[in-house]
VOPARO-698130 format. One record per residue: residue in one letter; z, x, y of N, C-alpha, C in turn. Coordinates in steps of 0.001 Angstrom, whole numbers, padded with zeros to 6 digits, always signed. Layout:
BEGIN
AZXYZXYZXY/...
***
This chain:
BEGIN
M+000000+000865-001198+000000+000000+000000+000000+000897+001242/S-000879+000603+002219-000986+001447+003400+000246+001299+004276/L+000469+002320+005099+001606+002272+006011+001464+001129+006998/V+000212+000850+007405-000027-000248+008342+000357-001571+007706/H-000034-001736+006408+000279-002982+005708+001788-003135+005536/K+002457-002021+005197+003911-002075+005030+004586-002472+006334/A+004111-001901+007426+004693-002209+008731+004483-003672+009080/S+003283-004204+008734+002986-005607+009010+003906-006524+008208/M+004113-006194+006918+004990-006999+006064+006420-006965+006587/K+006858-005784+007013+008219-005661+007536+008393-006509+008790/A+007389-006485+009653+007447-007278+010877+007470-008765+010558/L+006680-009167+009521+006630-010568+009115+007993-011021+008596/H+008605-010180+007752+009927-010526+007217+010954-010660+008334/F+010889-009749+009291+011822-009785+010402+011628-011055+011228/R+010340-011430+011424+010044-012630+012213+010555-013878+011502/C+010367-013937+010179+010849-015094+009407+012365-015209+009493/A+013039-014058+009377+014505-014066+009450+014965-014530+010824/S+014244-014100+011856+014607-014490+013215+014439-015987+013425/I+013344-016540+012867+013089-017977+012996+014193-018778+012317/I+014570-018343+011092+015617-019056+010351+016939-019001+011108/A+017301-017792+011602+018557-017645+012333+018550-018504+013590/N+017397-018524+014280+017294-019308+015502+017458-020787+015225/R+016833-021277+014141+016943-022693+013780+018362-023024+013356/L+019004-022078+012684+020356-022327+012196+021326-022544+013340/F+021178-021757+014394+022167-021810+015454+021730-022610+016676/T+020577-023261+016605+020168-024096+017728+019862-025517+017310/S+019751-025755+016018+019433-027098+015549+020590-028040+015802/S+020298-029310+016024+021354-030310+016179+022070-030547+014871/N+021487-030123+013779+022140-030233+012473+022025-028884+011763/P+022798-027871+012221+022616-026511+011723+023004-026334+010278/S+023822-027208+009736+024341-026996+008386+023299-027237+007305/Y+022156-027837+007626+021201-028166+006566+020540-026928+005981/L+020608-025815+006709+020001-024591+006208+020960-023748+005373/L+022189-024223+005190+023152-023458+004406+022764-023434+002939/L+023343-022488+002212+023109-022407+000779+023628-023659+000091/D+023082-023930-001107+023525-025108-001857+025006-025019-002201/N+025472-023817-002518+026877-023613-002865+027478-022532-001966/P+027708-022857-000702+028221-021851+000235+029638-021426-000133/T+029956-020189+000146+031300-019684-000109+032117-019729+001176/T+033411-019596+001017+034303-019562+002177+033955-018390+003087/A+033671-017241+002490+033326-016054+003284+032038-016267+004074/Q+031060-016953+003459+029805-017226+004162+030039-018144+005354/Y+030882-019148+005157+031198-020036+006279+031881-019263+007405/D+032829-018390+007049+033510-017591+008070+032512-016765+008873/E+031570-016167+008175+030566-015334+008839+029704-016161+009789/L+029306-017350+009337+028473-018216+010175+029232-018704+011403/V+030492-019092+011212+031307-019551+012340+031456-018430+013370/N+031727-017230+012894+031912-016107+013814+030622-015730+014531/D+029500-015790+013829+028215-015510+014476+027934-016530+015577/A+028190-017804+015261+027956-018855+016252+028917-018720+017423/G+030178-018399+017130+031167-018242+018190+030827-017101+019127/R+030399-015990+018558+030044-014835+019397+028835-015122+020282/S+027945-015981+019793+026753-016315+020580+027017-017451+021566/G+028232-018018+021511+028576-019103+022427+028021-020448+022028/D+027557-020583+020786+026984-021844+020307+028081-022677+019641/F+028863-023381+020457+030011-024110+019927+029632-025441+019297/N+028422-025912+019561+027940-027087+018839+027779-026742+017362/T+027243-025553+017102+027106-025096+015720+028473-024837+015101/V+029378-024278+015886+030745-024052+015389+031349-025364+014909/R+031156-026419+015698+031717-027730+015317+031103-028239+014025/H+029786-028162+013906+029118-028618+012680+029628-027847+011462/L+029757-026548+011606+030194-025712+010486+031628-026014+010076/L+032505-026182+011058+033910-026447+010750+034090-027803+010081/D+033307-028783+010498+033371-030100+009849+032845-030032+008419/K+031692-029384+008259+031038-029382+006952+031764-028528+005922/R+032359-027420+006342+032995-026533+005374+034156-027216+004662/V+034871-028071+005376+035979-028794+004743+035439-029792+003729/K+034342-030455+004078+033716-031385+003136+033229-030661+001885/D+032843-029403+002048+032373-028600+000915+033510-027919+000163/G+034745-028147+000612+035889-027529-000047+036069-026063+000286/C+035435-025603+001360+035568-024202+001795+036466-024169+003038/Y+037747-024146+002806+038701-024306+003899+038787-023065+004786/N+039290-023273+005997+039410-022185+006963+040350-021098+006443/T+040104-019883+006890+040917-018741+006474+041394-017969+007706/A+042129-016897+007454+042596-016044+008550+041434-015358+009264/N+040240-015370+008655+039069-014712+009257+038145-015674+009994/T+038477-016955+009982+037561-017956+010538+037278-017737+012017/F+038294-017354+012772+038110-017178+014214+038227-015714+014632/D+037649-014844+013836+037671-013413+014172+036895-013101+015444/F+036040-014015+015869+035290-013749+017100+036185-013852+018334/I+037386-014407+018165+038372-014404+019242+039172-013107+019126/T+039065-012259+020129+039750-010965+020123+040485-010782+021451/N+041071-009613+021642+041754-009313+022904+040782-008931+024009/D+039502-008879+023663+038480-008576+024659+038421-009704+025695/K+038311-009335+026961+038314-010321+028043+037185-011325+027902/A+036014-010860+027533+034859-011750+027378+035100-012752+026257/S+035731-012289+025190+036015-013177+024063+037025-014246+024454/L+038089-013838+025128+039128-014795+025520+038611-015816+026529/S+037560-015457+027257+036997-016397+028234+036351-017599+027551/T+036078-017482+026244+035471-018597+025504+036517-019477+024824/L+037798-019130+024994+038853-019857+024286+038884-021337+024658/D+038701-021640+025946+038711-023044+026366+037591-023829+025695/D+036420-023214+025570+035301-023886+024900+035630-024146+023434/L+036278-023187+022802+036641-023363+021398+037681-024462+021234/I+038685-024471+022107+039719-025509+022025+039098-026888+022187/L+038203-027030+023164+037522-028309+023369+036715-028692+022135/T+036072-027715+021516+035292-027967+020298+036180-028505+019186/L+037373-027939+019042+038276-028370+017969+038764-029802+018178/T+038874-030229+019434+039295-031615+019683+038240-032615+019228/R+037012-032148+019000+035912-033037+018603+035634-033004+017105/L+036423-032241+016368+036244-032195+014917+036674-033506+014280/D+036287-033694+013023+036717-034886+012291+038236-034978+012321/K+038742-036189+012501+040189-036380+012571+040855-036046+011241/G+042145-035798+011324+042911-035544+010106+042993-034070+009773/F+042866-033774+008488+043053-032408+007997+042104-031417+008648/T+040851-031821+008861+039856-030903+009430+040279-030419+010806/R+040641-031349+011668+041024-030996+013033+042349-030236+013058/K+043343-030769+012346+044669-030134+012323+044590-028721+011742/G+043859-028578+010643+043758-027270+010001+043108-026231+010887/A+042071-026631+011614+041381-025688+012499+042294-025242+013640/F+043026-026190+014213+043966-025835+015277+045031-024863+014767/D+045563-025133+013592+046613-024267+013037+046106-022848+012806/V+044870-022732+012309+044294-021402+012073+044070-020670+013399/L+043663-021398+014430+043470-020772+015739+044803-020273+016298/I+045850-021070+016141+047177-020651+016608+047597-019364+015908/S+047387-019317+014610+047737-018124+013843+046958-016905+014332/R+045679-017098+014608+044839-016002+015105+045363-015482+016445/L+045689-016386+017346+046185-015989+018661+047518-015253+018554/C+048366-015704+017646+049662-015037+017464+049479-013633+016908/N+048514-013471+016026+048232-012133+015496+047738-011191+016588/L+047124-011779+017609+046649-010984+018742+047733-010794+019798/G+048890-011419+019581+049982-011329+020545+049830-012264+021725/K+048918-013243+021609+048658-014184+022702+049512-015446+022523/I+050823-015287+022708+051750-016391+022468+051543-017522+023474/D+051347-017185+024745+051147-018222+025765+049897-019047+025472/D+048840-018386+025027+047623-019117+024671+047865-020008+023456/A+048664-019526+022511+048989-020333+021336+049762-021582+021739/L+050677-021437+022686+051432-022598+023171+050521-023557+023935/R+049504-023011+024578+048526-023868+025266+047740-024699+024251/V+047440-024096+023107+046771-024840+022033+047683-025950+021521/I+048969-025644+021403+049946-026654+020983+049912-027849+021925/E+049876-027576+023220+049846-028650+024214+048587-029501+024058/T+047460-028863+023734+046222-029611+023498+046354-030487+022259/M+046955-029943+021210+047142-030704+019970+047963-031964+020206/R+048892-031860+021129+049753-033007+021443+048927-034228+021837/H+047820-033986+022522+046987-035091+023009+045728-035291+022172/A+045575-034514+021098+044323-034544+020333+044419-035360+019055/D+045512-036062+018864+045662-036933+017693+045374-036178+016396/C+046125-035089+016201+045869-034302+014988+047135-034001+014199/G+048173-034808+014382+049362-034677+013546+050158-033415+013791/L+050461-033120+015031+051262-031945+015361+052594-031987+014620/N+052915-030909+013918+054191-030841+013204+054757-029428+013255/A+055874-029211+012565+056561-027918+012625+055695-026774+012122/C+054813-027053+011167+053961-025989+010605+053101-025324+011674/S+052704-026091+012680+051873-025531+013745+052634-024484+014555/F+053966-024601+014575+054791-023671+015347+055195-022430+014552/H+055046-022474+013236+055509-021351+012413+054905-020001+012803/P+053569-019911+013037+053018-018601+013424+053609-018077+014730/I+053901-018984+015658+054476-018582+016942+055873-018012+016735/L+056682-018716+015955+058044-018250+015692+058046-016954+014893/R+057128-016858+013939+057041-015631+013149+056707-014436+014047/A+055753-014629+014959+055353-013537+015854+056490-013137+016790/L+057201-014114+017316+058286-013824+018259+059479-013179+017577/T+059877-013721+016434+061057-013177+015763+060797-011776+015222/R+059562-011499+014799+059249-010142+014329+059366-009129+015456/R+059167-009595+016679+059299-008707+017837+060701-008790+018439/N+061586-009492+017737+062983-009648+018152+063105-010335+019513/R+062165-011201+019829+062203-011955+021090+062917-013275+020824/I+064223-013160+020616+065006-014283+020121+065154-015393+021154/D+065323-015044+022440+065462-016079+023471+064192-016916+023576/E+063048-016263+023503+061780-016988+023543+061609-017857+022299/S+062135-017379+021182+062052-018159+019943+062835-019456+020072/W+064035-019352+020637+064831-020573+020836+064153-021504+021841/H+063457-020922+022825+062710-021754+023779+061616-022543+023065/V+060963-021910+022091+059925-022604+021323+060532-023771+020551/V+061735-023585+020029+062419-024686+019330+062661-025840+020302/D+063040-025511+021539+063233-026553+022554+061916-027266+022859/V+060825-026502+022892+059502-027097+023120+059167-028062+021992/M+059470-027680+020776+059227-028552+019622+059917-029896+019818/R+061190-029825+020166+061950-031069+020340+061391-031908+021485/S+060972-031241+022569+060434-031979+023716+059141-032703+023364/L+058432-032196+022343+057181-032818+021902+057404-033786+020742/G+058665-034009+020399+058973-034938+019319+058776-034360+017938/V+058760-033034+017831+058586-032362+016538+059937-031839+016067/S+060368-032260+014897+061660-031829+014366+061540-030453+013721/P+062392-029508+014104+062384-028193+013447+062714-028344+011966/D+062036-027584+011114+062304-027643+009678+063075-026399+009238/S+063321-026287+007941+064108-025158+007444+063414-023825+007702/T+062086-023810+007626+061359-022566+007893+061565-022118+009333/T+061577-023067+010245+061834-022763+011653+063154-022033+011812/Y+064198-022604+011233+065522-021998+011361+065641-020703+010570/N+064930-020603+009457+065001-019369+008672+064444-018172+009440/Y+063404-018408+010254+062883-017320+011085+063961-016823+012046/L+064657-017761+012674+065715-017399+013613+066877-016734+012890/L+067217-017290+011740+068326-016757+010958+068056-015315+010537/M+066856-015045+010071+066504-013699+009622+066602-012691+010765/T+066205-013099+011959+066272-012191+013103+067709-011806+013415/H+068601-012801+013446+070013-012523+013711+070625-011679+012600/C+070287-012017+011353+070870-011297+010220+070363-009864+010138/A+069100-009649+010465+068545-008292+010441+069256-007391+011437/A+069782-008007+012500+070533-007253+013505+072013-007166+013148/G+072403-007791+012035+073811-007790+011642+074661-008693+012509/D+074012-009615+013231+074718-010532+014133+075129-011784+013357/L+076250-011701+012660+076681-012806+011806+077166-014004+012609/S+077657-013769+013813+078130-014869+014649+076973-015794+015033/S+075873-015205+015499+074698-016008+015854+074086-016652+014619/A+074135-015939+013491+073618-016501+012241+074407-017740+011853/A+075721-017698+012073+076563-018851+011758+076183-020053+012618/T+075782-019789+013860+075350-020874+014750+074094-021551+014210/V+073161-020745+013713+071938-021298+013131+072270-022140+011907/L+073149-021637+011062+073543-022382+009860+074179-023713+010221/T+074995-023706+011266+075644-024948+011705+074611-025980+012120/R+073597-025547+012845+072531-026470+013264+071786-027027+012055/M+071546-026180+011076+070858-026633+009866+071687-027683+009138/E+072977-027438+009038+073859-028384+008356+073941-029699+009114/E+073980-029624+010441+074048-030835+011261+072820-031712+011067/Q+071686-031085+010761+070449-031834+010558+070193-032138+009086/G+071189-031880+008255+071086-032226+006839+070118-031380+006051/M+069857-030159+006498+068921-029283+005789+069638-028515+004691/K+068969-028376+003568+069525-027614+002460+069099-026153+002566/T+070007-025283+002158+069665-023864+002138+068700-023583+000996/N+067745-022708+001240+066784-022330+000199+066810-020815-000002/G+065890-020307-000789+065873-018885-001099+065763-018009+000130/R+064962-018437+001113+064797-017651+002336+066078-017648+003162/T+066789-018767+003145+068049-018841+003876+069054-017858+003297/Y+069209-017908+001975+070140-016991+001319+069695-015537+001485/D+068401-015310+001437+067863-013961+001604+068310-013379+002941/A+068214-014188+003989+068629-013736+005316+070129-013486+005371/L+070905-014369+004761+072361-014223+004798+072822-012965+004068/V+072205-012691+002929+072551-011475+002184+072202-010237+003010/L+071032-010259+003649+070643-009141+004511+071658-008957+005631/G+072062-010065+006252+073023-009989+007348+074341-009370+006922/A+074825-009795+005757+076090-009244+005256+075959-007752+004974/C+074834-007362+004374+074621-005940+004060+074488-005109+005325/R+073764-005626+006323+073599-004886+007577+074934-004746+008319/A+075804-005720+008120+077119-005663+008764+078112-004827+007962/G+077655-004263+006843+078517-003429+006017+079462-004203+005132/K+079164-005481+004902+080035-006334+004098+079356-006637+002757/V+079333-005628+001880+078667-005798+000589+079394-006834-000257/G+080725-006848-000146+081495-007856-000876+081106-009257-000449/G+080882-009441+000848+080446-010738+001346+079080-011104+000818/A+078199-010114+000702+076863-010361+000153+076949-010841-001288/L+077863-010258-002059+078026-010663-003461+078568-012084-003561/L+079431-012464-002625+079933-013843-002605+078803-014825-002299/I+077919-014436-001392+076768-015291-001063+075868-015448-002281/L+075673-014361-003026+074853-014428-004235+075470-015362-005272/R+076783-015340-005356+077455-016232-006304+077239-017692-005908/R+077326-017960-004614+077072-019315-004118+075619-019698-004372/M+074730-018763-004180+073301-018983-004424+073066-019353-005880/E+073735-018641-006772+073602-018912-008201+074164-020282-008551/D+075296-020632-007958+075915-021940-008204+075011-023078-007743/D+074280-022839-006655+073373-023862-006119+072045-023906-006872/G+071859-022985-007814+070623-022973-008598+069403-022520-007829/V+069608-021709-006796+068489-021219-005980+068013-019877-006537/P+066736-019755-006912+066219-018490-007457+066327-017353-006442/M+066650-016173-006935+066802-015004-006075+065451-014325-005847/L+065216-013889-004627+064008-013149-004288+064211-011662-004573/L+063115-010954-004748+063200-009513-004964+063876-008835-003777/S+063502-009232-002581+064093-008622-001386+065600-008822-001353/T+066076-009976-001834+067513-010247-001838+068242-009235-002711/R+067706-008998-003894+068310-008003-004789+068315-006618-004142/L+067204-006277-003537+067070-004921-003003+067952-004680-001784/Y+068271-005737-001031+069213-005571+000076+070550-005056-000452/V+071010-005665-001553+072297-005266-002133+072198-003869-002736/V+071102-003611-003443+070891-002282-004023+070943-001212-002931/D+070221-001438-001843+070183-000451-000760+071551-000282-000106/A+072310-001389-000031+073655-001293+000541+074552-000413-000324/F+074482-000594-001639+075261+000247-002549+074848+001718-002424/L+073544+001953-002396+073057+003333-002327+073471+004013-001025/S+073447+003258+000065+073819+003850+001356+075282+004268+001385/L+076083+003625+000535+077509+003960+000441+077790+004998-000638/G+076737+005377-001368+076912+006344-002443+077423+005731-003729/Y+077351+004399-003831+077839+003705-005027+076683+003536-006018/Y+076259+004629-006616+075081+004628-007477+075304+003836-008765/E+076458+004029-009363+076757+003324-010609+076822+001817-010384/Q+077403+001423-009243+077511-000002-008934+076141-000632-008718/A+075198+000129-008183+073847-000396-007979+073199-000742-009310/V+073368+000155-010300+072815-000106-011631+073524-001288-012276/K+074832-001315-012158+075620-002400-012752+075237-003751-012148/F+074997-003756-010848+074599-004990-010160+073327-005575-010765/L+072325-004726-010984+071070-005220-011557+071264-005682-012996/R+072107-005005-013740+072370-005424-015114+072970-006826-015164/I+073833-007118-014209+074501-008423-014185+073512-009544-013891/Y+072582-009295-012958+071702-010368-012497+070340-010404-013186/C+070079-009481-014103+068776-009489-014763+068789-010415-015975/G+067597-010660-016515+067479-011447-017737+066838-012809-017577/K+066649-013269-016333+066085-014602-016113+064604-014553-015728/D+064189-013466-015145+062816-013345-014652+062347-011915-014927/K+061445-011763-015895+061035-010420-016315+060321-009669-015202/W+059464-010355-014456+058781-009681-013343+059793-009179-012325/L+060765-010021-011992+061788-009637-011021+062607-008452-011534/D+062919-008474-012828+063672-007365-013424+062864-006070-013377/K+061585-006177-013712+060715-004995-013705+060662-004367-012319/E+060457-005189-011308+060356-004684-009942+061692-004150-009442/S+062783-004842-009779+064110-004429-009309+064503-003071-009871/F+064415-002943-011205+064766-001668-011828+063788-000568-011413/G+062510-000925-011296+061520+000059-010883+061796+000595-009491/C+062139-000305-008569+062449+000116-007196+063701+000987-007165/L+064696+000617-007970+065921+001414-008011+065635+002819-008545/A+064817+002905-009596+064470+004216-010155+063754+005083-009122/I+062819+004490-008395+062097+005230-007351+063066+005714-006274/R+064002+004865-005908+064989+005255-004897+065838+006432-005375/F+066237+006405-006647+067016+007513-007198+066212+008816-007176/L+064930+008721-007494+064088+009920-007476+063987+010492-006065/K+063845+009618-005078+063759+010083-003693+065069+010715-003231/L+066181+010236-003817+067497+010791-003488+067831+012022-004331/N+066876+012383-005205+067072+013522-006121+068249+013284-007071/R+068473+012016-007426+069516+011656-008393+068832+011458-009744/M+068492+012565-010385+067684+012520-011601+068410+011859-012773/D+069697+012130-012925+070442+011529-014034+070466+010007-013913/E+070682+009519-012697+070699+008067-012488+069307+007472-012719/A+068270+008200-012307+066905+007723-012531+066616+007610-014018/R+067049+008615-014796+066847+008566-016250+067587+007380-016857/L+068774+007107-016347+069564+005973-016847+068827+004656-016626/V+068235+004505-015452+067493+003277-015137+066248+003167-016009/L+065552+004266-016209+064350+004243-017046+064692+003887-018487/E+065816+004372-018973+066253+004017-020323+066586+002527-020402/E+067169+002009-019334+067475+000576-019267+066185-000237-019309/M+065184+000205-018611+063896-000482-018601+063247-000432-019978/R+063359+000726-020631+062778+000859-021977+063446-000110-022952/K+064763-000212-022898+065497-001101-023794+065123-002563-023562/R+064860-002902-022320+064559-004290-021975+063064-004592-022072/G+062267-003612-022430+060832-003833-022568+060138-004090-021248/L+060623-003460-020181+060055-003660-018849+058986-002608-018565/E+057858-003056-018084+056745-002150-017787+057084-001247-016610/M+056722+000006-016716+056994+000972-015652+055737+001238-014832/R+055924+001457-013555+054802+001839-012704+054386+003276-013006/D+053198+003650-012589+052618+004947-012963+053499+006126-012560/A+054101+006060-011382+054926+007176-010908+056116+007416-011824/L+056671+006329-012354+057821+006461-013254+057389+006987-014620/K+056227+006523-015076+055710+007031-016353+055458+008537-016269/K+054893+008950-015150+054590+010372-014975+055870+011193-014949/F+056887+010686-014251+058168+011396-014209+058762+011514-015602/Q+058702+010416-016350+059280+010417-017692+058546+011400-018605/E+057218+011430-018506+056427+012361-019323+056757+013813-018984/N+056821+014116-017698+057140+015482-017273+058559+015866-017672/D+059451+014879-017582+060845+015133-017934+060977+015470-019415/C+060228+014743-020243+060267+014988-021691+059707+016374-022022/Q+058617+016737-021338+058001+018046-021583+058928+019189-021168/N+059611+019002-020053+060499+020057-019552+061744+020231-020416/N+062116+019155-021124+063330+019209-021939+063050+019541-023398/Q+061780+019797-023713+061455+020174-025094+061963+021587-025386/P+062517+021796-026618+063033+023120-026970+061899+024154-027053/
***
């Protein structure tokens, strides 16, 4: 094939692709050109392409149709919104577009994903502006819409602003849920502020909320950060009495508290007492403890934990297997 012919074919292919792309993003019904079985990732890519080009009519069609196709929005759906000034200037157009989506799950879900995106960018004020729009957009505003905002604020230890968001929720007729309070509780407990944590618990009890795994997780962390390991063990006993499953992080808070005090034997004993109900949890707990012992150069304790794992039939991570193999080779006569 001549070079001229190849160049002509390449130009033809490029022209065809351009025509298809142009029709896709300018047609009054852009979704008809989609694949028969579009994927979630393909929808995300199309939404972002349309958003970057400022074609919000296409964005609306895509967001409506993807839900009908069972391809729900993801954390990547609004990647075209960034901290870039030009990108943020299109936020009002996007918000208006979302108010025109199909009512119900489609509209509510899109708003929630946008709020999450803005919070990841640190744009809390813009996220609250979206909340205000949702209030008038008939899309079932609830506590879940506020979770990304509270998560972003509490992770940055902006506790006063977090409580302000709770006040905003109430002013909009939205009742805070257990997740709302757990975010606040974790922030206070991570700082070892048990007094403020007690205030959060009181509010939860006043509203008839039951403590869950995340609540206990925060309380155990708070006790450990305050240097009250005995108090943490009492909380675990209450957790067990209430039938609430323990999280891996909850176990490790206590393990780390023991290790920080030099109570190595007690750390192993603690895991022995609470293991046996969840093999995955046991594997991760003992594995993490063994790794911690190795980092502390406590080889005898690490060997003890590995032997415990072997007896219980718990799978070891590669680093532990390698240590055990090297240890056996070094101890051969």
